MISETI-75533 format. One record per residue: residue number from 1; residue in one letter; y, z, x of N, C-alpha, C, O in turn. Coordinates in steps of 0.05 Angstrom, whole numbers. Each point is the difference from the previous one (the first is absolute). Layout:
N
 num residuo   n_c2   n_c3   n_c1  ca_c2  ca_c3  ca_c1   c_c2   c_c3   c_c1   o_c2   o_c3   o_c1
 NUM       a      Y      Z      X      Y      Z      X      Y      Z      X      Y      Z      X
...
REM end
This chain:
79
 num residuo   n_c2   n_c3   n_c1  ca_c2  ca_c3  ca_c1   c_c2   c_c3   c_c1   o_c2   o_c3   o_c1
   1       m    -28   -221    193     -6      8     32     16     28      3     23      5     -8
   2       a    -43     13     24      9     26      2     21      1     17      4    -17     17
   3       t     11     40    -23     24      8     20     -8     15     21    -15     19     -5
   4       v     22    -25     31    -12     14     25     19     18     -1     24     -4     -4
   5       l    -39     32      9     13     23      0      6      9     28     14     21     -1
   6       r    -19    -28     23     -2      3     25     33     -4     14     11    -22     -3
   7       r     -1     38     13     30      1     12     -4    -19     21    -22     -4     10
   8       p     47    -11     -2      1    -17     22    -14     17     32     -5     24      4
   9       a      1    -46     15    -14     14     27     19     19     14     -7     21      9
  10       e     36    -31     -9     18     18     12      7     23    -13     15     17     11
  11       e    -25    -13    -37      7     30    -10    -31     17     -5     -1     22    -11
  12       r    -19    -37     19    -28     25     -1      0      4     22     14    -11     17
  13       g    -37     35    -13     -7     13     21     14     29      2     -5     15     18
  14       q     22     -9    -36     17     28     -2    -23     16    -14      4     23      6
  15       g    -26    -25    -22    -22     20     -4     16      7    -30     -8     18    -15
  16       d     25    -28     10     15     12    -25    -10     -8    -30      1     13    -21
  17       d    -11    -38     27     -1    -15    -23    -36     -6     -6    -11    -15     16
  18       p     -5     26    -39    -23     -3      2    -10    -30     -2    -23     -5      5
  19       r     41    -15    -14     -8    -25     -4      2    -12     24     -3    -24     -1
  20       d      8     35     27     -4    -16     26    -35      1      4    -10    -15     17
  21       h     -6     34    -33    -23     -2     10    -16    -16    -26    -24      5     -5
  22       c     40    -24    -10    -11    -13    -25    -24     17    -15      7     22     -8
  23       l    -28    -27      3    -19     18    -18    -10     18     16     -2     23     -9
  24       a     -5    -26     33    -19     22     19     10     -2     27      7    -21     10
  25       p     -5     45      2     19     -4     34    -35    -11     14      2    -15     19
  26       d    -17     19    -25    -25     -6     19    -15    -18    -16      1     -2    -24
  27       t    -17    -15     41    -19    -21    -17    -27     16      3     -4     12     21
  28       p    -14    -11    -40    -24      5      1    -23    -10     20    -19    -14     -6
  29       k     23     22     26    -16    -17     29    -31     13    -10    -18    -17      1
  30       q     11     40    -10    -27      8     -2    -11    -10    -26    -19     12    -11
  31       f     32    -38     -2    -13    -14    -22      3    -29      0     18    -11     13
  32       d    -37     -1    -27      2    -32      5     26    -10    -23      3      7    -23
  33       p     11    -22     37     26     -2    -23    -15    -17    -24     13      2    -21
  34       v    -33    -15     18     -5    -13    -22    -14     23    -13     -2     -6    -24
  35       k     -7     25     29     -6     21    -17     19     17     -9     -3     16    -18
  36       v     22    -18     30     25     21     -9     15    -15    -25      7     12    -21
  37       r     -2    -42     27     10    -14    -19    -16     -3    -26     12     -4    -21
  38       t    -42      5     21    -15     -1    -20     -4     30    -12     -3      5    -24
  39       a      3     14     44      9     30    -26     23     -3    -11      3      6    -23
  40       l     19    -15     38     23      3    -19      4    -22    -30     11      5    -21
  41       r    -25    -27     31     -4    -16    -29    -16      1    -14      3    -13    -21
  42       e    -28     29     24    -24      2    -20      9     27    -13     -1      2    -24
  43       y     12     19     41     -6     24     -8     32     14    -10      6     11    -21
  44       a      9    -16     44     24     18      1     20    -15    -18     19     13     -9
  45       f    -22    -38      3     20    -19    -14    -13     -6    -30     12    -13    -17
  46       n    -38     24     13    -16    -11    -18    -11     26    -19    -23      8      2
  47       y     44      4    -22     -1     19    -19    -29      4     -7    -14     19      7
  48       k      7    -45    -25    -25      7    -14    -23      1     23    -21     11    -10
  49       r     18    -16     29    -26      1     23      6     25     11    -20     14      7
  50       r     47     -3     -3      6     27     15    -10     24    -20     -7     22     11
  51       t      6    -24    -37      2     22    -15    -27     -4    -16     -2     12    -22
  52       n    -19    -27     30    -19     -6    -17    -22     20      7    -12     -3     21
  53       p      5     21    -36    -20     26      8    -22    -13     -2    -16     17      5
  54       e      3    -37    -10    -27     -6      1     -7    -18     27    -23     -9      5
  55       v     45      6      9     -4    -15     26     18     13     20     23     -8      2
  56       p    -32     30     13     16     12     14     12    -19     28    -12    -18     12
  57       i     35     26     -7     10    -15     23    -17     12     28     -4     23      7
  58       p     -5    -50      5    -24      2     26     19     19     17     24      3     -3
  59       h    -43     12     24     15     22     18     18    -14     23     19     10     11
  60       e    -28    -34     -7     12    -13     24     30     -9    -15     20     -2     15
  61       v    -18     -3    -35     24    -15    -13     15     28     -3     23      2     10
  62       r    -34     19    -22     20     27     -3      9      8     30     22      9      4
  63       v    -38    -13     13     10      9     29     26    -16      6     20     11      9
  64       i    -21    -37    -12     22    -18      1     23      9    -15     21      5     13
  65       l    -21     -2    -43     20      2    -15     14     28      6     23      5     -6
  66       e    -40     11     19      9     31      6     11     -4     24     17     17      2
  67       w    -16    -32     17     14     -7     28     29    -13    -15     22      8      6
  68       v    -26    -26    -22     23    -13    -10     21     17    -13     24     -4      1
  69       q    -36     24    -15     16     16    -19     18     20     19     23      7     -4
  70       r    -42      0     28     15     19     21     18    -12     16     15     16     11
  71       n    -11    -41     -5     12    -15     20     19    -20    -14      4    -21     12
  72       t      5     25    -32     17    -25    -14     22     23     -9     -5     24      1
  73       l     26    -34     -9     24      2     -9      1     12    -35     -6    -19    -14
  74       s      9     37      2      3      4    -26     26    -16    -12     20     -6     13
  75       m    -25      2    -36     13    -23    -13     34     16      2     21    -14      1
  76       a    -21     42     -2     29     13      6     12     -6     18     24      3      1
  77       a    -38    -15     20     16     -5     31     20    -32     -8     21     -6     12
  78       w    -32     -6    -30     15    -29     -4     22      7    -20     15    -20     -4
  79       e     -8     41    -11     21      8    -11     25      7     11     18      8    -15
REM end
């Protein structure tokens, strides 16, 4: 089971801990949630598919993944 990284509710809200926002501070309202999950599963988390030069990433998926990259914390925030 994964460890929960969020602080207790009474300690949150100070704006000093990036974990208070989980992975993204905003939800992608401009994208269908199913399409976001699909883009992450089929491309972001799939190295072979993401790096296959013969089959480029579709434009719609690329737009979603670029949004995710801009709006999520880097791994350095978790150290």
